[in-house]
N, C-alpha and C positions, 0 to 999 in steps of 0.2 A: 469387340469393344471390351476394355477392361473396366469392370464395374465394382465399386466398393459400396456395399450396403451396410448400414449401421442401424441397429435396433436396441432398445433399452436393456432387456433382461432375458436370460435363459434360466429357468428354474426347474427343479425336478418335478414340481407339482403343477407346472403349467399356469402359474398364477398370472403371468403377463401373457395371456393366451393369444388374443386376436392379432395384434400387430406382429408378434413373433411368427405366428403361423403364416401370415401374409408374406413377411419377409422371406421365410424359408421357401414357400411355394414359388414366389417370384424368382428367387435365386436358382431354384431347380429348373424353372422354365427358361430362364436366361441361359443357363449352362447348356440346356438341351439345344438351344438355338446357336450354340457355338461361342457365346460370350465367355470371357474369363471373369469369374465372380468370386469375391471375397466378402464373407459376412462377418461383421464384428459386433460383439455385444458384451455386456456385463453378465456375470453368472453368480448365482448364490452357491452355497456350500456344495450341493450335489448337482448343480446344473450341468448338463452335458447334451451334446447332439450326436446322433449316430452318424456314421460315415456318409458323406454326401458327394454329389457330383460337382461340388464347389468347395472352395477352401473356407475354413472357419477359424476365427481367433476369438477366444473367450477370455475376458479379464475378470479377476476376482473382485467382488464387491468389497471395498475397504471398510466402509461403514455406512450407516443410514442416518440421515437427519430426521427428526420427528416432525415431518411436514407432509405426510401422506404415504400411502402404501408403496408407491414406486417413485414419486417425484423427489424423494430425498436420498435416493441411491447415489453413492459416490464411488466411482470405479476409475481411478486415474489411468489404469492400463488401457481403457478404451480410447482415451484421448491420445495416449502415447502411440497406440497402434494406428489411430487415424492419421497422426502426423507422419508416421513412417510409411504408410501405405498409399496415402493420397497422391504422393509425388509420382507414383507409377500408374495411377488410375486415369481413365479418360472421363469418368463421371463419378461423383459421389452421390449416393441416394440415401438420405437420412429419413428414417421413419420417426418424424418429429413429434415430441411431446414436451410439455412444460416440466422438464426434469433436468437433472444434473449429469446425464449421460449423453443424450442426443443433442441438447442445446450447445454444450461446449464443442462437440464434434462438428456441428454446423458452423459455428463461429470460426473454428480452426480452418475449415474448408474455405470459407470466405476470405481468409487471409492468404490463401494460396492462389494459384492460377488454374485450379481444377473446377470445372462446372459443377454446380450444386443443384440437385433435385431434392425437394422436400415433399413428404407425404404425411398428411395430418391425421388420417383415420377418424375424423370427427372428434379428436381429442383437444384441438386448439380452438377454444371458444372464449368469449369475454367472461371474465371472472371478477366480481366486485371486491374481492378481498384485496387489501392494500398491498400485500406481498406479491400477489399475482399481477396486479396492475403495474407495480414497479418493474417486475421482471419483463412484462410485455413491452413497456416503454423503453427499457434499456437494452433488451436482448431479443425477445421473440419478434417484436415488430420489425426491427432492422433485418433480422434473418429472413423473415417472410418477404420483405420488400426487395432484398438483394439477391434472393435465390433466383436461379435461371429458369426453373420450372417449379410449379406448385401443383401437386396431385391431390385431388379431393374426391370424396365418395359421392356426395349428393349436393344439391343446390344449397341446402342449409349449411353444409360443411363449407362451401365456397363463401357464403355470406359471413360465416363466423371468422374465416381467415381474413377477409377484407376488414371486418370490424376490429380484429386484434391488430392488424397491420396499420389501420388508420389510413388506408389508401385503396383505390379502385383497381386492385390487382387482377391480372388475367390468371385463370386457373384451368386445369385440364382434368376432366372426369376420368376416373379409373374405377372399375368395379372390383370388389374382392372376388377372387377366383379360387376354384378348387378343381382338382382332377376328378373326372367321372370314371370310376373303375367299372370293370365288367361284373364283378360280384356285388354283394350287398345284402340288405335285409330280405327276409323271406317270410311268407305267411305261416303262422302256426295257430293252433286252436287257442281259444280264450284262456284256458287254464294254464297254458304255457307262455303266455304273452308277458312282455315287460315294457312298461311305459317309463321313459327316462327324462330327467332334467340333467343336462350336462353343460355346466357353465360355472363361472366363479360365483360363490355364494355371497352375493352383494345385494344390498337393498334395491338397487335399480333393476336387478335381474328378477326380483320377486320370487325367490325359491319358496317362501312361505305360502304363496298362492298355489304352488305345486302340491304342497301338503294338503291344502284345502281341496284341491282337485281329487287327490287320492281318497279323501274322506267322502266327498260327494259321489264319486264313482262306486265306492264300496256300498254306499247307501242305496245305489241303484242296482246292486247285485253283480257288479263286475268282479270277475274272479282272477284277473291277471295280477302281476306284481308291479310295484312302483320303486324306482331307484333314483336317488339323488347322487349325481357324480360331480365332482369339482372341488377345488380348494376353497378354504374359508376366505371370504372377502368382507367379513363383518356380520354375516347373518347366520352363521352356523348355530349359535346359541338359540336364536329365535326359532330356527327350524326344529331343533330338538325339543324345545319347549312346546311348540305347537303340535308336534307329533304326539307328545305325551298328553296334552290337553284334549286333543281330538281322538286319542286312543287308536291312532293308525299304527299299531304296533309292528305290522309287517312291512312298513315302508323302510327300505334300506338306505341308510346314509353311508355311502361306500367310499367317500373321500375322493382325492384327486386321481386323475388318470394321466400317466406320462404322455407328453405330446405325441410321441411316436406310436402310441397304442390307442389313440382316440378312435380312429376309423374302425379298427377291429372290434373295439368294445361296442361302438354304436351299432355295428352291423348285426349284433345279437339281439337288438331290441325290436319292438313292434311299432313304437311311436315315439316321437320326440316332442317335448313341450318346453317352450321358452316364453314365460309370461311377462318378460321385461318391458319396461316403459322407456320410450325415447332412445332406443338402441339404434345407432347410426347404420350399421351394416353387419349384422351378427354372423361371424365366421362359423360358429358352432351350428347354426341353422343351415348354412350352405353345405357344411360337411355332412350333416344328417340327410339332407335332401339329395345330395350326390350319391348316397347309398340306397336311395329309394325308400327312405323312411318317412312315412306320413307325419307331418309336423303341424303343431299348433303355435300360433304367435299372436301378439297383440296388434292393434291397429296403429301403433305408434313407432314402428321400426322404419328404417329407411327403405325397406323393400315391401312393406305391407300392401301399399296400393297396387303395385305391380303383381304381387303374388295372389292378391285377392281377385284381381281382374282376370288373371290367367288360370285361376283355380289350382294353383300349384301347391298351396298350403291352406290350412284352415285358419282363417283370420277372424279373431274374436275380440271382445272387449277385455279378454284375459281374466274375467271372473271365473271362479270354479264352476258355477252353474253353466255359463255359456260355453266354456271349454268342454265340459262333459257333454253338453248337447251336441257339439260338433264332432267330438271324438268317438263317442260310443257307437254310433251307427257304422262308422268306418271299421272299428275293431271287431264288430260282430257280423261283418259281411265281407267275405273274401274278395268278391268282385269289386266292391267299393274300395277296399284296401289296395288291391292291385292297380286300379285305375289311378288313384291318388299317388301311389308310388311311381307309376309311369310318368305322370305329369310333373312330379317333383324333379325327377332325373332329367327329363327333357328341358324343363325350364332352366335348371342350373347349367346344363350343357349349352343352351342357347345364349344365356346372358352372363354366365359366370365361368365359362370354360377358360382354362389357362392359356389357350391360344389367343383369345381376345385380349387377356391381360398382357401377354407378351407383345402383342402388336402395339398397344398403347405405350408400353415401356420403351419399345424401340423408337417410336415417334418422339416421345418425351426426351430421350437421351440424345437423339440427333438434334432436336431443337435446342436443348441445353448446351450442347457442344457449339452449335452455331452462334447462340447468344453469347456464350463465353468468349468466343473468338471476336465477336463484334465489340464487346466491352473492352477486351484487351487492346483492340485496335484504337480505342479512344484514349488510351493512356500511354 
């Protein structure tokens, strides 16, 4: 099948991390299965992708409207590439957000005879702002209602899609997936260990709580290192100020990691911490767990209930004290560390392997093609 995938942005610092990573891994898996895949996205000044098993077209960002970090991106080249490529595609898969890149691409597809699959990544939810409500009424709602297939991560994601569309739409669940490599993290003594935060420095991700965790663990005599990895999403200043206030001078704020280097960088760590609230389905967490990295998360992510039940991650209230209570016994006991690392990898392989994701995509694309044929037969 000829598949056209469209995602918002490729940037050198990985600022648009999760949906882009999902789109890239899906494209790779689809190509492995014999599909012909073309990925289209906007790119910032230094945005690039390494050579892949699928084709890539990147269009320069022309300008940005002051309406949000990514929602105001304008890249006419993406729309032009969509119009040119969709005529030769069997299905168009748009990683849909309330932005000026993916929404126009979806509208353009609806104007053609090519089946449309949209995937919302937990990003499409009711927004009380007048501008968002107007956009939903005029564009987002109709796109969701007219799409041939709607892919969602969780039950909450599905409910949000129906609320924005204003209709009881059918949705299809798809997990975020990651490849599980043979290598990965390994145990080292405490004084050589590194505990990492690796995500966008955004208030929802709560990188400030990671700084408090470092301070708490230092107070309990922990001798390992702490590193903050990721592009600034509005919280970098707060992280620096709190580091100075708490005198956690050896906490390293190392900046963004290029998307192609994330796995290699995480494999050097001993533990991964993501204190975020209301995270739909964190890709950074899955990448860390796929490497056998013991991980700490809050109780409010889309995978918290499952991972707590299977003991695949340390699920806490994401306060510094409770995270330290959970993490220190693991970091100070090689057998505990190795067992949690094993469970993490097994869990990701079972529920988030790329084979499972590929199966869902194959089913969704066939259904979208059949639905498109049915619709065309009515006109």
